[in-house]
C-alpha positions as CSV (number, residue, x, y, z in Angstrom):
1,M,3.7,-17.2,-11.3
2,A,2.3,-13.9,-10.0
3,T,4.5,-10.8,-10.0
4,S,5.0,-8.8,-6.9
5,S,4.8,-5.0,-6.6
6,N,8.6,-5.2,-6.2
7,D,8.8,-6.5,-9.8
8,K,6.7,-3.5,-11.1
9,P,7.2,-0.7,-8.6
10,I,6.1,2.2,-10.9
11,E,3.0,0.3,-12.1
12,S,2.1,-0.6,-8.5
13,S,2.5,3.0,-7.4
14,I,0.3,4.3,-10.3
15,Q,-2.4,1.7,-9.4
16,A,-2.3,2.5,-5.7
17,K,-2.5,6.3,-6.2
18,L,-5.3,6.1,-8.8
19,S,-7.3,3.6,-6.6
20,R,-6.9,5.8,-3.5
21,E,-7.7,9.1,-5.2
22,F,-10.5,8.1,-7.6
23,A,-12.1,5.0,-6.0
24,P,-12.6,3.8,-9.6
25,E,-15.4,1.5,-10.7
26,H,-13.0,0.3,-13.4
27,L,-9.2,0.7,-13.5
28,E,-6.6,-0.6,-16.0
29,I,-2.9,0.1,-16.0
30,L,-1.4,-0.9,-19.3
31,N,2.4,-1.0,-19.4
32,E,3.1,-0.2,-23.1
33,S,6.9,0.1,-22.7
34,Y,7.4,-3.1,-24.7
35,M,6.2,-1.2,-27.8
36,H,9.1,1.2,-27.6
37,N,12.9,1.0,-27.8
38,V,13.6,0.4,-24.1
39,P,15.1,-2.5,-22.2
40,K,12.9,-5.5,-21.5
41,G,10.9,-5.0,-18.2
42,S,11.0,-1.2,-18.5
43,E,8.2,0.9,-16.9
44,T,8.4,4.1,-19.1
45,H,5.2,4.1,-21.2
46,F,1.8,3.6,-19.7
47,K,-1.9,3.9,-20.6
48,V,-4.4,4.2,-17.7
49,V,-8.1,3.7,-18.0
50,V,-9.9,5.3,-15.0
51,V,-13.7,5.2,-14.6
52,S,-14.8,7.2,-11.6
53,N,-17.7,9.3,-10.2
54,K,-15.1,11.9,-9.4
55,F,-15.0,12.8,-13.1
56,E,-18.7,13.9,-13.1
57,N,-19.2,17.5,-14.1
58,T,-15.5,17.9,-15.2
59,S,-14.1,18.5,-18.7
60,L,-11.8,16.0,-20.3
61,V,-8.9,18.5,-19.8
62,Q,-9.7,18.8,-16.1
63,R,-9.7,15.0,-15.8
64,H,-6.4,14.7,-17.5
65,R,-5.0,17.4,-15.2
66,M,-6.3,15.6,-12.2
67,V,-4.5,12.3,-13.2
68,N,-1.3,14.1,-14.3
69,E,-1.1,16.0,-11.0
70,L,-1.6,12.9,-9.0
71,L,1.1,11.1,-10.9
72,Q,3.6,14.0,-11.2
73,N,6.3,12.1,-9.2
74,E,6.2,9.2,-11.6
75,L,6.3,11.5,-14.6
76,K,9.3,13.2,-13.1
77,T,11.2,10.0,-12.2
78,G,11.0,7.7,-15.2
79,V,7.6,7.6,-16.9
80,H,8.2,9.0,-20.3
81,A,4.7,8.8,-21.7
82,L,1.2,8.6,-20.1
83,S,-1.9,8.1,-22.1
84,I,-5.1,8.7,-20.1
85,V,-8.7,7.5,-20.7
86,A,-10.8,9.1,-18.0
87,K,-14.6,8.5,-18.0
88,T,-17.6,8.7,-15.8
89,P,-19.4,5.4,-15.0
90,S,-22.3,6.4,-17.3
91,Q,-19.8,7.2,-20.2
92,W,-18.1,3.8,-19.6
93,E,-21.4,2.0,-19.6
94,N,-22.5,3.6,-22.8
95,S,-19.2,2.8,-24.5
96,N,-18.0,-0.5,-25.9
97,K,-15.8,-0.8,-22.8
98,T,-12.7,-1.3,-24.9
99,V,-9.6,1.0,-25.3
100,D,-8.1,1.7,-28.6
101,K,-4.6,0.3,-29.1
102,S,-1.9,2.9,-29.0
103,P,-0.1,3.7,-32.2
104,A,3.2,2.0,-33.0
105,C,6.3,3.8,-31.8
106,K,8.1,5.6,-34.6
107,G,11.4,5.8,-32.8
108,G,11.4,9.5,-31.9
109,F,13.5,12.2,-33.6
110,G,10.7,12.8,-36.1
111,R,10.9,9.4,-37.7
């Protein structure tokens, strides 16, 4: 059974904004909330993989700022963590086209 955007409003918003702004050749939105101590179905921890020509001639820091600025509303209203992989099409083609798994949550509070 397919899920609707109503089932995942934050993920859907992230996808729509990244698609509209960056016209990506490749886009992945990974909800990593399940790896953390949050209720089932939460939308609090995400990793995004964005491959776009708009990242040409920009530093990694600039790319992250571009994505963070675009998603500032989500980051203010519920998204606790956002991991960003932002590459140009040539960087993506020259990579193994996989994304490293995020580290396990240690539970916060320095644990």
